[in-house]
N, C-alpha and C positions, 0 to 999 in steps of 0.2 A: 215824176217817176218814185215808184213804189220801192222802198228799201224794207228788205226782209231781215229782221235781227231776231236771232234765236238764242235763247239762254241755256239750251241743252240740245244734245243729238236727238232725244225723243220728240223736242219740238221741231226739229230741222227734218226729220226723216220722213215725214208725211209730204213736205214740200219737195223733198229730194225725189220721193216716187212719182210725184205729179209731174216732174220734168222728165221722166221716163214711161211716156204712155205707149210708146209704139214698140210692138214686139221685136222689129229688128234691131231697136236701139239697146233694149235689154240683151238680145243676142250678142251684139257687137260688145257691150261692157262685160258680159260673162266670158266672151272669148277672150279678150284681151287680159282680163284678171286671170284666166286659167293658163294662159301662155306664160304670164308673169310666175305663176306657181311653178311651172315646169321649167322655166330658166333658173328659178332659185335653186330647186332641187338638182337639176343638171350641174350647176356651178357647185353646189356643196359636193356631189357625187365625183365630180371630176377635180375637185380641188383647184378650180379655177374660177376666181371671181370676176374676171374681166368681162364676163357675159353680164353681170349685174347692171352694167351701165346701159344695157338694152332695156331694162325693167319699165322705166318711166316713160321711155319712147313707145314702147309697145302697149302699156297700160293706158296711158293718156291718149296715145295716138289712135287706138280702137274707139275709146270713149268719145273724144272729141270730134272724130270724123263723123260718128253717129249724131252727135248733136248738131254739128253744123249742116249735114246733108240728109240727114233722116227725120230727126225731131224738129229741126229748124228752130233751136234755141240755144243760149249760151250755156255752156258747162257751169254747173254751180261751183266748180273748183275756183272759178276766178273770183268769187265773192266769199266763198266759204270752205277755203282749201283742206282744212282737217276734217270738218264734218263731211265733206264731200268724198274724201278718200276713206273714211270709215263707212260711209253710206255704200260705196262701191263693193266693199267686203261684205257688208250685211245683205246688200241686194244678192250678191251671188250666193250667200249661204240661203238666203230664202228662194231663191230659184232652185237650188239643188234639193231643198227639202220639200218642195212643190208648194210653198207658202204663196209664192209668186208665180202665176202661170204664164207661158210663154205663148 
């Protein structure tokens, strides 16, 4: 079994992208992350932070569903939680600016 060890996020990100090859996987990730942003903004606007409990459920739920049922691989979160979390947001930014095509 191959173990991927990364010394930096810049080493990790190409691996992260290779685990998100299918268009629908990227759409699910972007959707989950966008909903998380809206939940955070909604919570701040309404001064009601109980909704923040839903952010990991929504964010990881959309992502993990796409890995298990669309991409058919294990989420990188299981072995690289911090880099994977950062990767989700960088990938969303790259999708929004057109650096990653859907």
